Backbone bond lengths (Angstrom), bond angles and torsions (degrees), N, CA, C in turn:
res aa  C-N    CA-C-N  psi(-1)  N-CA   C-N-CA  omega(-1)  CA-C   N-CA-C  phi
1 M - - - 1.416 - - 1.571 109.38 -
2 L 1.334 115.11 -42.56 1.448 118.97 -179.21 1.514 110.69 -62.17
3 K 1.338 117.36 -37.38 1.438 124.24 179.65 1.595 110.02 -62.97
4 T 1.350 115.53 -43.58 1.419 120.87 176.02 1.519 114.57 -56.88
5 V 1.359 115.64 -45.49 1.414 122.88 -179.78 1.553 108.70 -66.47
6 R 1.316 117.98 -41.20 1.469 121.76 179.69 1.554 109.13 -62.77
7 D 1.342 115.47 -45.48 1.485 119.82 179.40 1.489 113.26 -59.97
8 K 1.291 116.39 -43.20 1.489 123.47 177.71 1.554 110.10 -66.04
9 T 1.283 117.51 -38.97 1.440 119.27 179.13 1.526 111.44 -69.78
10 E 1.297 117.07 -39.41 1.484 121.39 173.26 1.477 114.59 -61.69
11 A 1.383 116.30 -42.02 1.446 121.71 177.78 1.577 110.34 -65.97
12 A 1.306 118.24 -40.02 1.491 122.78 178.25 1.566 109.21 -64.55
13 W 1.369 115.14 -42.97 1.468 119.74 -177.57 1.554 108.43 -68.89
14 T 1.274 120.34 -39.10 1.442 123.47 175.48 1.518 112.97 -61.07
15 T 1.358 116.12 -46.58 1.456 120.10 174.41 1.497 113.05 -60.05
16 A 1.348 116.02 -41.53 1.464 120.53 -179.88 1.550 111.12 -63.57
17 K 1.299 116.05 -43.21 1.460 121.00 179.05 1.549 109.98 -60.75
18 R 1.336 114.93 -45.65 1.527 117.04 -179.72 1.558 109.78 -62.84
19 L 1.312 117.44 -41.08 1.454 123.19 -178.35 1.535 106.99 -62.98
20 L 1.337 116.62 -44.00 1.488 120.89 -178.42 1.550 110.92 -67.95
21 A 1.353 117.99 -33.64 1.466 120.71 174.51 1.442 111.38 -68.61
22 L 1.344 120.69 -39.40 1.489 121.14 176.24 1.458 112.33 -66.63
23 L 1.330 118.61 -41.90 1.463 121.94 -179.48 1.558 107.04 -66.51
24 G 1.322 120.83 -35.09 1.478 121.38 175.15 1.501 112.93 -63.98
25 C 1.330 116.27 -41.79 1.427 120.95 177.34 1.487 112.79 -62.18
26 W 1.390 114.87 -44.89 1.456 121.98 178.77 1.542 107.68 -61.27
27 G 1.343 119.16 -46.54 1.433 122.54 -179.39 1.508 112.29 -57.67
28 L 1.337 114.22 -41.55 1.487 118.87 -178.09 1.537 109.06 -67.06
29 V 1.300 120.61 -47.65 1.440 122.84 177.71 1.528 110.71 -63.14
30 F 1.280 118.60 -43.81 1.441 122.82 179.49 1.532 110.49 -58.51
31 S 1.341 115.05 -47.31 1.438 119.27 179.27 1.562 114.88 -62.39
32 L 1.327 114.02 -49.29 1.432 118.35 177.54 1.544 114.22 -59.89
33 A 1.311 116.60 -43.45 1.501 119.52 179.71 1.485 110.30 -69.56
34 T 1.345 120.61 -35.01 1.458 121.54 -179.66 1.497 111.09 -73.92
35 I 1.338 118.39 -41.33 1.457 120.61 -176.72 1.522 107.94 -67.88
36 A 1.276 116.85 -45.68 1.494 121.78 -178.92 1.552 112.47 -74.61
37 R 1.324 115.96 -7.50 1.464 120.11 -176.84 1.522 112.07 51.97
38 L 1.311 117.04 47.01 1.496 121.84 179.34 1.536 112.33 -71.70
39 V 1.287 115.13 145.38 1.450 120.91 -173.97 1.560 109.19 -122.58
40 V 1.299 114.82 137.95 1.505 122.53 170.87 1.501 105.91 -116.24
41 A 1.329 120.15 124.22 1.422 125.08 -175.77 1.550 113.21 -107.90
42 F 1.335 115.06 145.50 1.384 122.52 -178.73 1.576 109.52 -128.21
43 E 1.377 114.34 136.92 1.435 115.86 174.76 1.527 106.84 -77.10
44 Y 1.359 118.40 139.79 1.451 120.91 -172.02 1.477 112.64 -78.49
45 D 1.383 120.55 -60.46 1.424 126.10 -177.08 1.534 110.05 -69.76
46 D 1.298 120.12 122.41 1.458 126.36 -178.38 1.562 112.03 68.25
47 G 1.300 116.10 -0.52 1.484 119.34 175.90 1.511 107.90 -102.44
48 L 1.277 117.83 -77.40 1.469 120.62 179.22 1.516 113.15 -79.34
49 V 1.337 118.36 -31.52 1.423 120.00 -176.60 1.533 109.65 -133.57
50 Y 1.289 115.01 158.06 1.503 122.60 168.90 1.514 104.67 -94.89
51 S 1.340 114.38 106.87 1.429 120.29 -169.27 1.557 112.87 -104.54
52 A 1.378 119.74 8.25 1.424 119.83 179.27 1.555 115.37 -55.08
53 P 1.365 118.19 -38.33 1.496 115.27 178.23 1.543 113.41 -61.22
54 A 1.288 117.51 -34.64 1.466 119.59 179.29 1.568 111.06 -68.82
55 Y 1.342 115.58 -39.78 1.498 117.33 176.20 1.470 111.53 -69.95
56 A 1.319 120.64 -36.36 1.464 124.11 176.96 1.513 111.26 -61.99
57 K 1.268 117.04 -43.75 1.507 121.94 -179.81 1.559 107.12 -62.35
58 A 1.334 115.64 -47.89 1.450 119.58 -177.53 1.531 111.23 -64.16
59 S 1.315 117.50 -35.48 1.524 120.98 178.59 1.519 108.98 -67.92
60 K 1.293 118.07 -34.56 1.503 118.20 -179.54 1.470 114.58 -77.55
61 S 1.324 115.91 -31.62 1.448 119.95 -174.39 1.514 115.48 -93.74
62 V 1.347 116.23 -15.34 1.513 121.70 -179.53 1.528 107.63 -116.24
63 S 1.284 116.81 133.96 1.447 119.24 -174.76 1.553 112.14 -73.17
64 Q 1.340 117.09 -34.27 1.496 118.39 -179.20 1.484 108.56 -120.66
65 P 1.358 116.82 125.32 1.436 122.32 -179.45 1.559 113.72 -70.29
66 Y 1.316 113.67 157.20 1.465 121.81 177.09 1.507 116.15 59.92
67 T 1.291 117.97 27.38 1.486 126.14 170.81 1.536 106.07 -95.30
68 P 1.328 115.70 166.21 1.464 118.16 175.89 1.523 114.61 -55.42
69 E 1.372 116.59 -36.00 1.429 119.78 176.85 1.535 113.62 -65.34
70 F 1.333 113.75 -37.52 1.479 121.18 176.40 1.525 109.65 -60.69
71 W 1.360 117.60 -52.17 1.401 121.48 -177.87 1.550 111.36 -65.07
72 S 1.285 116.12 -36.68 1.475 117.15 175.92 1.480 112.00 -59.46
73 Q 1.326 116.17 -42.63 1.493 123.21 178.42 1.524 110.19 -61.39
74 V 1.315 114.28 -46.28 1.538 118.46 -178.67 1.514 110.78 -62.41
75 N 1.345 113.17 -45.77 1.499 118.31 -174.70 1.532 110.67 -69.02
76 Q 1.273 117.98 -26.90 1.477 122.58 177.63 1.518 115.48 -87.58
77 S 1.289 117.45 -7.83 1.488 123.13 -176.48 1.499 110.27 -99.73
78 Y 1.310 118.51 24.08 1.545 121.14 -178.70 1.524 111.82 -61.35
79 D 1.313 118.32 -21.57 1.479 120.38 175.92 1.492 113.63 -64.67
80 L 1.312 117.42 -24.44 1.498 123.20 177.38 1.539 112.79 -81.59
81 E 1.289 116.99 -21.14 1.457 119.75 -177.90 1.547 112.35 -69.10
82 E 1.289 116.93 150.81 1.503 120.29 -175.38 1.546 105.67 -112.36
83 A 1.310 114.29 145.24 1.452 122.61 179.69 1.517 108.53 -71.34
84 K 1.327 116.16 140.62 1.456 121.45 166.21 1.511 108.59 -100.08
85 F 1.310 116.85 108.63 1.506 120.93 -161.88 1.531 109.81 -69.18
86 V 1.336 121.20 -38.39 1.431 122.43 -177.40 1.492 107.93 -64.49
87 A 1.330 118.73 -50.13 1.493 123.00 -179.21 1.498 112.50 -62.63
88 Q 1.305 116.93 -43.00 1.460 118.88 178.30 1.547 112.92 -70.37
89 G 1.335 115.84 -34.71 1.462 119.04 172.18 1.514 113.68 -59.70
90 L 1.371 114.72 -40.92 1.466 119.39 177.35 1.588 110.27 -65.46
91 A 1.304 116.05 -42.44 1.460 120.43 179.83 1.539 110.75 -59.24
92 W 1.313 115.55 -49.94 1.473 119.06 179.44 1.549 111.21 -66.82
93 G 1.297 117.50 -32.45 1.454 118.94 178.32 1.567 110.14 -67.35
94 F 1.290 116.74 -44.60 1.461 119.27 175.68 1.526 112.28 -59.76
95 R 1.366 114.91 -41.01 1.446 118.34 177.24 1.535 111.86 -60.65
96 A 1.309 115.09 -42.24 1.509 119.12 178.13 1.495 112.62 -62.17
97 F 1.325 119.23 -25.22 1.463 121.63 174.09 1.522 113.21 -92.38
98 G 1.289 118.47 15.94 1.443 121.22 170.87 1.485 118.62 93.24
99 F 1.344 117.62 -3.75 1.426 121.92 179.11 1.540 109.50 -76.34
100 R 1.335 116.48 149.46 1.451 119.99 174.38 1.508 105.59 -91.40
101 V 1.306 116.95 135.27 1.498 123.57 -175.73 1.530 107.11 -101.78
102 A 1.349 114.63 127.02 1.486 125.05 174.35 1.498 110.05 -107.17
103 I 1.267 116.02 145.61 1.462 123.98 176.36 1.478 108.69 -123.60
104 I 1.402 113.87 125.84 1.445 118.37 179.47 1.509 109.30 -114.38
105 A 1.338 115.51 116.08 1.482 121.83 178.22 1.559 107.36 -98.33
106 D 1.315 114.95 123.06 1.465 116.93 -179.45 1.509 112.37 -86.46
107 R 1.327 114.32 66.56 1.476 121.78 -177.02 1.539 107.41 -159.70
108 P 1.345 118.54 162.65 1.481 119.07 175.81 1.511 111.28 -68.49
109 A 1.311 116.51 162.51 1.422 122.91 178.40 1.519 117.96 -85.72
110 V 1.315 118.54 18.59 1.417 123.32 -173.07 1.562 107.07 -64.29
111 S 1.370 116.05 119.15 1.416 124.39 -176.26 1.541 111.49 57.34
112 G 1.263 119.02 33.22 1.461 120.79 -174.96 1.510 117.68 -92.49
113 E 1.355 117.55 1.21 1.517 119.34 179.48 1.504 111.57 -62.71
114 P 1.299 120.59 -42.38 1.477 117.42 179.19 1.511 112.69 -62.39
115 L 1.347 118.11 -35.79 1.473 121.73 174.99 1.530 111.73 -61.98
116 R 1.347 117.48 -43.60 1.454 120.48 177.49 1.530 108.37 -61.86
117 K 1.304 117.12 -43.60 1.453 120.52 -177.60 1.537 111.46 -61.55
118 E 1.336 114.79 -37.26 1.509 118.26 -177.65 1.506 110.73 -64.40
119 W 1.347 118.95 -24.69 1.522 122.00 -176.25 1.523 107.50 -102.84
120 R 1.295 122.35 13.55 1.467 121.03 -174.65 1.559 113.18 -63.21
121 R 1.311 117.34 -25.58 1.512 118.23 179.57 1.477 111.54 -72.06
122 L 1.322 119.07 -28.69 1.460 122.56 -176.97 1.554 109.60 -92.23
123 T 1.288 119.06 -41.45 1.460 123.50 -171.34 1.542 111.39 -137.82
124 P 1.334 116.52 139.47 1.468 117.50 175.59 1.511 112.69 -67.48
125 K 1.283 117.37 157.37 1.489 124.10 -172.14 1.578 109.53 -55.80
126 N 1.365 116.01 -38.70 1.459 117.85 -174.79 1.564 110.88 -77.59
127 L 1.333 118.91 -6.68 1.460 123.19 177.20 1.513 113.17 -103.60
128 F 1.343 118.78 3.00 1.439 122.84 169.77 1.520 106.50 -95.24
129 Y 1.312 115.31 105.05 1.468 118.68 -170.80 1.536 111.56 -112.67
130 F 1.375 114.13 130.04 1.458 117.73 175.07 1.538 106.40 -98.27
131 S 1.327 116.06 105.22 1.463 120.74 -177.77 1.514 116.23 -74.80
132 G 1.335 118.18 -10.82 1.404 120.36 179.87 1.549 112.64 -71.73
133 D 1.316 116.64 -19.32 1.495 120.76 176.21 1.475 116.13 -90.13
134 K 1.291 116.93 -28.35 1.478 119.19 -161.89 1.525 113.51 -120.35
135 G 1.342 119.96 18.27 1.432 119.09 173.00 1.482 118.67 92.30
136 G 1.308 117.74 24.94 1.454 120.84 169.97 1.492 114.49 99.55
137 K 1.323 110.93 172.27 1.507 122.87 -174.72 1.540 109.67 -71.61
138 R 1.311 118.55 -32.73 1.460 120.13 -172.74 1.556 110.66 -62.87
139 V 1.399 117.13 -39.30 1.407 121.05 176.36 1.479 113.92 -53.44
140 F 1.354 114.39 -47.62 1.482 120.28 179.59 1.522 111.95 -66.50
141 L 1.306 115.40 -45.57 1.500 121.40 -174.79 1.520 110.49 -67.82
142 Q 1.345 118.96 -31.31 1.458 119.88 -178.16 1.545 110.97 -78.02
143 N 1.307 119.11 -28.50 1.416 122.76 -173.72 1.554 112.62 -89.21
144 G 1.273 119.77 -6.47 1.484 119.42 178.02 1.540 112.27 -110.66
145 N 1.323 112.45 -172.23 1.477 121.38 178.18 1.539 106.90 -94.08
146 C 1.272 119.23 38.68 1.499 122.72 -175.32 1.489 110.57 -72.44
147 V 1.326 115.03 126.39 1.534 120.61 179.90 1.487 113.03 -110.53
148 L 1.360 117.64 -15.71 1.435 123.36 -170.66 1.464 109.17 -152.98
149 F 1.346 120.58 137.42 1.413 126.54 177.55 1.507 111.64 -131.97
150 F 1.348 117.52 132.10 1.460 124.32 175.91 1.532 108.15 -110.63
151 G 1.355 116.99 114.90 1.432 120.12 -177.37 1.476 112.42 -130.32
152 A 1.324 117.38 160.72 1.461 122.02 179.12 1.515 113.05 -103.63
153 S 1.339 117.58 -34.41 1.422 122.63 -175.53 1.526 113.37 -90.33
154 D 1.370 117.50 153.06 1.473 120.75 176.39 1.553 110.05 -60.54
155 S 1.308 116.23 -43.24 1.457 120.25 -176.67 1.500 109.88 -63.13
156 A 1.328 119.84 -37.24 1.466 122.10 179.74 1.519 110.19 -66.32
157 I 1.360 118.56 -39.10 1.426 121.00 -179.29 1.529 109.63 -67.37
158 M 1.343 117.22 -39.07 1.456 123.03 178.74 1.522 110.85 -66.86
159 E 1.403 117.58 -39.86 1.435 119.12 -178.61 1.532 109.40 -65.76
160 A 1.350 117.73 -40.50 1.428 119.35 178.71 1.505 112.95 -64.64
161 R 1.262 118.09 -37.95 1.493 121.39 178.52 1.566 107.45 -65.34
162 K 1.333 118.00 -41.07 1.469 118.03 179.66 1.538 110.48 -64.52
163 A 1.303 114.71 -30.13 1.537 120.17 176.82 1.472 113.95 -79.53
164 G 1.350 115.97 -4.75 1.501 120.70 -179.33 1.490 113.91 78.65
165 V 1.319 118.59 25.69 1.426 124.48 -178.13 1.554 108.72 -109.63
166 Y 1.341 114.26 128.85 1.520 116.80 175.52 1.489 110.66 -63.66
167 S 1.352 116.71 135.28 1.477 119.57 -176.68 1.501 112.56 -124.24
168 L 1.327 117.51 148.46 1.438 124.82 175.02 1.512 106.74 -126.93
169 R 1.339 116.03 154.88 1.456 122.27 -174.79 1.498 109.50 -98.32
170 I 1.305 115.87 131.83 1.473 123.88 170.75 1.499 105.68 -104.70
171 K 1.354 117.07 126.91 1.419 120.27 -178.27 1.551 114.23 -70.07
172 R 1.229 117.88 146.62 1.500 123.88 174.85 1.497 106.39 -81.42
173 S 1.375 110.99 156.19 1.496 117.79 170.85 1.514 106.35 -72.13
174 P 1.339 119.66 147.31 1.468 121.16 175.28 1.476 113.97 -57.38
175 S 1.329 119.72 -25.32 1.448 120.93 -179.82 1.504 112.38 -104.69
176 S 1.355 116.81 34.12 1.463 121.10 -178.81 1.531 110.04 -65.64
177 Y 1.338 114.35 156.71 1.464 120.86 178.21 1.516 109.00 -72.71
178 K 1.323 115.35 -35.77 1.467 118.29 -178.90 1.539 109.61 -93.10
179 K 1.272 115.67 130.03 1.517 120.16 -178.07 1.469 113.86 -109.34
180 D 1.325 117.19 -24.17 1.498 118.70 -177.71 1.510 111.41 -93.39
181 D 1.305 117.00 -178.49 1.465 125.08 174.11 1.575 111.13 57.23
182 Y 1.342 115.99 41.26 1.464 118.55 -174.75 1.528 109.82 -148.77
183 H 1.316 113.70 106.77 1.465 120.55 177.00 1.522 107.80 -144.50
184 P 1.358 117.95 80.56 1.422 123.62 -175.03 1.517 114.51 -56.15
185 G 1.374 116.53 130.62 1.415 120.68 174.70 1.541 114.78 89.08
186 T 1.346 116.21 -16.13 1.451 118.34 -172.31 1.545 111.77 -78.88
187 L 1.304 117.88 -15.12 1.471 121.78 176.66 1.548 112.47 -95.19
188 G 1.371 116.00 6.94 1.374 122.48 176.84 1.558 113.74 81.49
189 E 1.333 114.30 12.78 1.483 119.89 -178.65 1.523 110.93 -84.21
190 L 1.266 117.81 156.33 1.515 120.43 170.59 1.515 110.33 -73.19
191 V 1.319 115.82 140.15 1.468 119.95 179.47 1.520 107.93 -110.00
192 V 1.357 116.29 125.45 1.433 121.15 -179.99 1.526 111.36 -69.64
193 P 1.367 118.52 116.53 1.455 118.01 179.46 1.479 115.47 -61.70
194 L 1.376 116.79 144.02 1.398 124.55 178.25 1.524 114.43 61.34
195 S 1.313 118.27 18.44 1.495 122.91 -176.99 1.508 112.87 -78.55
196 Q 1.326 116.85 -3.06 1.472 117.20 175.78 1.505 111.34 -79.26
197 Y 1.323 118.66 -8.62 1.471 123.12 178.79 1.460 111.63 -102.09
């Protein structure tokens, strides 16, 4: 009986030491990422969300695409967008490790404040960036402490590389609104498995 108690005590102590080691590693990464204010960026459309329903609604209700009225409709239809669980899981995981999460929407900011507000729990207001107004993703990525970028389009991956930021590919949904500028793996980037969901 004494041997059984000793074995259980040793097993509990071993488990406790492993847990403490993991917590120590997490604390170290969290501290370093927080102190250095490191940023991990995600492309919004086809990256964090499946936004085809918002684009479809704007196309139906506005006669001419890519006008300020069109972008206003797209930016206000975020309630129709669907979460991409793998990408959002990654974003929240990085946040749990102390990284600041940035979101880059490749569209103008017309009526975009409600969209920024919708994502306030994941990212601060100043890290939700509308690249359609200010000259592309590279400007944002170069000016921050961005160490990693998750993008869906070929041009986004190339912009991140030009900015000196390591990039990974998030797969688009097969029914994405955007059909061009998408060739996963052809640029030599790592592709996140199951990221189309």
